[in-house]
C-alpha positions as a Markdown table, in Angstrom:
| # | Residue | x | y | z |
|---|---|---|---|---|
| 1 | Met | -7.0 | -8.6 | -10.4 |
| 2 | Asp | -4.4 | -9.8 | -8.0 |
| 3 | Leu | -3.4 | -7.0 | -5.6 |
| 4 | Thr | -0.9 | -9.1 | -3.6 |
| 5 | Thr | 2.8 | -8.7 | -4.1 |
| 6 | Tyr | 5.4 | -10.8 | -2.3 |
| 7 | Val | 8.5 | -8.8 | -1.3 |
| 8 | Phe | 12.0 | -10.3 | -0.9 |
| 9 | Phe | 15.1 | -8.3 | 0.0 |
| 10 | Pro | 18.1 | -8.7 | -0.1 |
| 11 | Leu | 19.2 | -11.7 | -2.1 |
| 12 | Ala | 20.8 | -13.6 | 0.7 |
| 13 | Tyr | 17.6 | -13.3 | 2.8 |
| 14 | Arg | 15.6 | -14.2 | -0.3 |
| 15 | Ile | 17.4 | -17.5 | -0.5 |
| 16 | Lys | 16.8 | -18.2 | 3.2 |
| 17 | Tyr | 13.1 | -17.2 | 3.1 |
| 18 | Leu | 12.5 | -19.3 | 0.0 |
| 19 | Arg | 13.9 | -22.3 | 1.8 |
| 20 | Ser | 11.4 | -21.7 | 4.6 |
| 21 | Leu | 8.5 | -20.9 | 2.2 |
| 22 | Gln | 8.1 | -17.5 | 3.7 |
| 23 | Ser | 8.2 | -14.1 | 2.2 |
| 24 | Gln | 9.7 | -11.2 | 4.1 |
| 25 | Ala | 6.6 | -9.1 | 3.4 |
| 26 | Ile | 3.3 | -9.2 | 1.6 |
| 27 | Lys | 2.0 | -6.1 | 0.0 |
| 28 | Ala | -1.8 | -6.1 | -0.4 |
| 29 | Asn | -4.3 | -3.3 | -1.1 |
| 30 | Gly | -1.8 | -0.6 | -0.1 |
| 31 | Phe | -0.7 | -2.3 | 3.1 |
| 32 | Val | 2.7 | -3.9 | 3.7 |
| 33 | Phe | 2.8 | -6.8 | 6.2 |
| 34 | Leu | 6.3 | -7.8 | 7.3 |
| 35 | Ser | 7.3 | -11.2 | 8.6 |
| 36 | Ala | 9.6 | -11.6 | 11.6 |
| 37 | Gln | 13.0 | -9.9 | 11.1 |
| 38 | Leu | 16.0 | -11.6 | 12.6 |
| 39 | Pro | 19.2 | -9.9 | 13.7 |
| 40 | Ala | 21.1 | -11.3 | 10.8 |
| 41 | Asp | 23.6 | -9.8 | 8.4 |
| 42 | Ser | 23.5 | -10.1 | 4.6 |
| 43 | Ser | 25.0 | -13.5 | 4.7 |
| 44 | Cys | 22.2 | -14.7 | 7.0 |
| 45 | Lys | 24.5 | -15.0 | 10.0 |
| 46 | Leu | 22.9 | -14.0 | 13.3 |
| 47 | Ile | 24.8 | -11.2 | 14.9 |
| 48 | Thr | 25.9 | -11.4 | 18.5 |
| 49 | Gly | 25.9 | -8.6 | 21.0 |
| 50 | Ser | 23.6 | -6.8 | 23.3 |
| 51 | Val | 19.8 | -6.7 | 23.0 |
| 52 | Lys | 20.2 | -3.1 | 21.8 |
| 53 | Asp | 22.6 | -4.3 | 19.0 |
| 54 | Gln | 20.3 | -7.1 | 17.9 |
| 55 | Ala | 17.2 | -4.8 | 18.0 |
| 56 | His | 19.1 | -2.2 | 15.9 |
| 57 | Lys | 19.9 | -4.9 | 13.3 |
| 58 | Met | 16.3 | -6.1 | 13.2 |
| 59 | Ile | 15.1 | -2.6 | 12.6 |
| 60 | Gln | 17.7 | -2.1 | 9.9 |
| 61 | Asn | 16.5 | -5.3 | 8.2 |
| 62 | Ala | 12.9 | -4.2 | 8.5 |
| 63 | Ser | 13.8 | -0.9 | 7.0 |
| 64 | His | 15.4 | -2.6 | 4.0 |
| 65 | Val | 12.3 | -4.8 | 3.4 |
| 66 | Leu | 10.0 | -1.8 | 3.7 |
| 67 | Glu | 12.1 | 0.1 | 1.2 |
| 68 | Ala | 11.9 | -2.8 | -1.2 |
| 69 | Ala | 8.2 | -2.6 | -0.8 |
| 70 | Gly | 8.1 | 1.1 | -1.6 |
| 71 | Thr | 7.6 | 2.5 | 1.9 |
| 72 | Asp | 9.5 | 3.2 | 5.1 |
| 73 | Leu | 9.5 | 3.1 | 8.9 |
| 74 | Glu | 7.7 | 6.4 | 9.1 |
| 75 | Lys | 4.5 | 4.7 | 8.0 |
| 76 | Val | 4.7 | 1.7 | 10.4 |
| 77 | Val | 1.4 | 1.3 | 12.4 |
| 78 | Lys | 2.2 | -1.6 | 14.7 |
| 79 | Val | 5.3 | -3.6 | 15.8 |
| 80 | Asn | 5.3 | -6.8 | 17.9 |
| 81 | Val | 8.6 | -7.8 | 19.5 |
| 82 | Ser | 9.5 | -11.2 | 20.9 |
| 83 | Leu | 12.6 | -11.6 | 23.0 |
| 84 | Asn | 14.2 | -14.9 | 23.6 |
| 85 | Met | 16.7 | -14.6 | 26.4 |
């Protein structure tokens, strides 16, 4: 039995991630593993602004992916953040 599910959300991101051969998340054995989330809007355009604005957008995007996987930010165990300044 295959217990792995690939999660893609929303459609605009799905197209982008399919081109790069990545899923936004993998759901396996009750766990959800997210790929890196970018500060991009639904048209895949990176937003500009402060680090706070970009971090807020990345968290929003992660929240959407988690929701599509059937979970939410309340159950997140670990987060790695990389800043490129």
